[in-house]
N, C-alpha and C positions, 0 to 999 in steps of 0.2 A: 504494500500500500504506500503510495507516494504521499508524504506529508509536506505540504508547502509551508515554509516558514513565514513568519510575519513580514520580514524584510522582502522576501521574494514576492509575496502577495501585494505588498505596497508598491513595489517596483512595477509589476505587471499591470496593476490597476492604474497606476499613474500613466504608464505608456499608452494604455488603451484610451484613457480619457483625453490625454494630450493629442493623440492622433485624431480623434473625432473633432476636437475643437479646431485643430489645424485645417482639416478638410472643410469645416464650416467657414472659416475665415477665408480660405482660398476661393470658395464660391461667392462670398461677399465681394471679394475683389473682382472676380469674373463678371458678376452681374451688375455691380455698381461702379467700380473704379477702373476697370480695364480700359474703357475708352479714354480715360484721362492720362493713362500711362501704359501704352500698349507694349512697350519694350519689357516691362516687368512681368508681363503675362506668362512668358515661358518659364521664368524662375519660380513664380507662384505655382504654376502647374506642376513643375518638377517636385516642389516640396509637397504638394497635395498628393501626387502619385506615390511619393516615398512614404507618406503617412498611411496610404491604403496598403502599401507593401508591408508596413509594420503590422497592420491588421491581420494580413495573411500569416505573418510569422507568429504572432501571439495566438492566433487561431490554431495553427498547426501544433504549437507547443502544448497548449492547454487541452486540445482534443487528445493529444498523446497522453497527457496525465490522466484524463478521464478514462481512456481506454485501459491504461495500466491499473487504475483503481477498480474498474469494472471487472477486469480479469482476476484481480486479487480476491474480490468478493465471490467469484464463481469458479474457484479451483483451477485457474489458469485458462479458462475459456471465456470468450466474450459473450455476454448476455445481450443479444441483439435487440430484444424487445425493450430492455432497460436503456440501452444505448440510444435507440431512436426516439424513445419517449423523452429523454433528456434533451435531445436535439430539437424535437418538436416544441417542447416547453420554452426553450430559449429563442427559437427563430420565429415561430408563427405569430404569437400575440402582438409583438411590436410591428411586425410586417403588415399584418391585417389592419392594424390601427393606422399605420402610415398610408396604406392604400385607401382607406376610408377618408382620411384627411385630404389626400390628393384628389379623390373623386368629388368631394364636397367643394373644393376650390374650383375644379373644372366646371361644376354645375353653376356656381355663383358667377363665374366669369361669362359663361355661355348663355345662361338663362335669366339670371338676375340683373347683371350689368349689360346684357344683350350684346355681347361681343361674339358673333357667330364664327368669327375667324379663329376663336380660341386664343387670341393674343399671341401671335407669333413674335418671337423676341425681336426687339428693334435694333440690336447692334450685332456686329459680326462675331463677337466673342461668345454669344449664346444663340446663334442663329437657328439651331436645331430644336429649340425648346418651345413648347406651346401648351395651352390648356385644353387642347382637343381631346375629347374622351373617346377611347377606343376599347371596347370590352375585351377584345382579344389580347391587348397588351396586359391587362390585369390578369387574365387567365394564364398567360405565359409567365408572368411574374410569380404567381402563386404556385405554379408547377415547376418553377426554376428552369424554364426553357427560353427565357427572354433573350439570353445572350447567344442562343443558337438558332433562333427563328427570326431575328431582326425585329421583334415586337417589344421595343423598349418604350416605357411610359415617358412621354415627351416632357412632362412637368416634374419628373423626379429623376435627376441625373445620376443618383448614387446607386440605383438598384442593379446596375450592371455587375457589381462584384459578388452579389449573393449567389447566383447560380454556380460560379466557380467553387465557392466555399462548400455549398451544400453537396455538390457532386463529389468533392474531395472527401467530405464526411462519409459518404456512401462507399467510395472506393477504399478508404482507409479500413472500414469495417470488413470489406471483402478481402483485403490483403491480410488482415489479422486472423483470417481462417487458417493461415499458414499452410495453405494447400497450393501446390505449385500451379495447378490448372487455374484455380481462382485468381492467383497473383498474375498469371499471364493474361487472363481475361480482363483484369483491372487495367493493366498497362495497355492492352489492345483498345479498351474503351477510351482511355485518355488520348490515344492516337486518333481514334475516330472523332472525338470531340475537337481535336486539333485541326482536323480537316474542315470542320464547320466554323471554328473560331480559332484563329492563329495564336491568340493569347493563351490558350489553354495550357500548352506544354510549358510556357514560361512561368506562369503562376503556379503550376503543379510542381515545378522544380523547387520553388521557394517554400511552398506549403509543406510538401512531403519531406523536404530536408529538415524543416523545423519540427515536423511530427516525429521523425526518427531521432532527432537530436534530443527530444524530451526524454527518451529512454536512456540517454547517456548523462545528461546534465543533472538529472534527479537520481542517479544511481547512488545508493547508499554506500557502496563500496568505493566510489570515486575511482573507477577504473581508468587510470591515466592512458593506457594504450588505446582504449576506445576514444578517449578525448583527443588523442593525437590523430587518430584516423578521421575524426570529425573535422579537425583543423585542416588536415591535408585535403579533405573533400571540399571544404570551403575555399581554400586557396585555389584549387583546380577550377572550381566553378567561377570564382571571381576572374581568374585569368582568361577563361573561355569567353565569358560575357564581355570583358573589356576588349578581347581580340575581335569578337564579332561586332563590336561597336567601333572598330577601326582605331583601337587604342586611345579612345577619347572618352572622358567622363563628362564632357560638355559638348553638345551638338546643337546646331540651330533648329533642329526638329526633334520631337520626342522619339525615344527609341525604347523598345521592350528590353533590349540588351542593357541599356543604361539603367533602367529601373531595376532589373534583376541584379546587376552588379552592385547597386546600392543596397538591394535587399540582402545580398550575401554578407555584406559588411555589417548590416544591422543584426543578422542572425548571430554573427560572431560576438557582438557586444551584448546582445540580450542573453545569450548562453553564458557569457563570461559573468555577467551580473548575477545570474541565477546560481551558477556554480560557486561564486565567491560570496554569495548571500548578501549582496549589496542592496541597500535601501535607497530608493529614489522616490522621495515623498514630494510630489508636485501635482497639485490638483487631483489627489487620489480619489476624493469623493465624486469627481465627475464620472468615474467608471460606473457609478450606480445608474446613470442615465445615458451613458455614451452610445449604446446601441440605438436607443430611441432617438437621440440627437442626430446620429448618423442618418437614420432613415427619414426623419421628418424635417430636417433643416432646409433642404433645397426647395420643396414646394412652398414653404413659408417665405423664404427669401424671394422666390420667383413671384409669389402672390403680392408681396409688398412692392416689388418692382412694378408689377402691373398696376397697382393702385396709384403709385407715384406718377405713372404715365396717364392714367385715367383722370387724375385730378391735376395734371399738368405741373407736377413738381419735378422739374427737370434741371433746375439751377444747381450751381456748385454747392451752395450751402445745404440745399435739400439732399443732395447725394451724400455729402459728408455726414449729415445727421442720420440719414437712413442707414448708412454704413456702421453707425454706432448703435442705433436702437434696434435694428433688425436682428443682429446676432444675440443681443440680450433677450429679445422676445423668443428666439429659438431655444436658448438655454433654459429659460423659465418654463416654456411650454414642455420641453423634453423632460425636465425635472419633475413637473407635475404629472405628465402622462406616464412616465416610467413607474410612478408609485402604484399604478394598477396593471399596466400592460407588461411590466417586468416584475410583478409581484409573484414570487415563486409559490407562495402558499395558495393564493387565489387561483393561479393557473393550474397548479398541480391538482387541486380539488376539482377543477373543471374537467381535466382529462383523466382523472382517476388514478393519479400517482401519489403515493404517500410521501409526506415531507421527508421522512427518514431516508427515502430512496433518492430524493432530489439532492439532499445535502451530502455530497460525496467530496466536499472540499472545494476544489476549483470550479466544478460544474455549476455550483450555486451562483457563481459570479459570471460565468461565460456560457 
């Protein structure tokens, strides 16, 4: 059984909260400030993508911990019913809530404020966003196929990352059967998804490296040989991604190889912090609503942007004030909403899972 120390918990909670806040402020810049300073847009986007990469890393590590604890409780075998119930409890309530919020805003824009166009974004930095309601986009999001069917909800730009994580959860469970045929099928499925969405293999390399790293960094025996193997693997991955990025860590256009090279570096430092039991206490409490903040901030920011154009608040002072007030609104809304849609007791009662089963340490928070 993996027992996460207080320092490790504080560090990972802080990183998760900080990542969500950074992504939110990156979207504040994209929607409100990018037209004022277009040159900074690339660097803000790079920071935002790096924060999403950190989400993948923390997800892989924490799911690895959850799997280890699950197997410890079940005599070395993964209890799949328990595993997927935990994933359902964590993923679906905030997601459904965010979709309801997004749909309500689409309804207000289209039918209350009578904008039949759905308010297509007015500037080039957000040109693909609108409040047009398409039921198929919502169905694709709920079934986690939106990244593989091109049915992305146009008023919530963050939902693209969820299908990757959810399918990685499923494939991790398949791999943990420790059956050669099942493992080969899992990797074959990843390659199949790669054909549909080229990002799959890139993000899978980061997520699964983090997943398997959790078995090393939380090892009670602190096997230094395994840790050296992990270091060697990270060095090889970093060299590969930098090579594929033409030996450049800064390019005029975004690159998956660039994101993954940054991701590998972050895996190293996160694993080092865990192994050395380092405490990073920075906005730790924000982790209590970070998932809800991640899912709900964009439609709120986009809706505020629409209202500013609807009421002709386009001046510099209006933009600056909105850039300050809108993220505060997002944080307060997420904090309130998370009190019920991330409430483990309420959700576990709803789906029939006992609280004693939900509290396996890290799963309670992730």
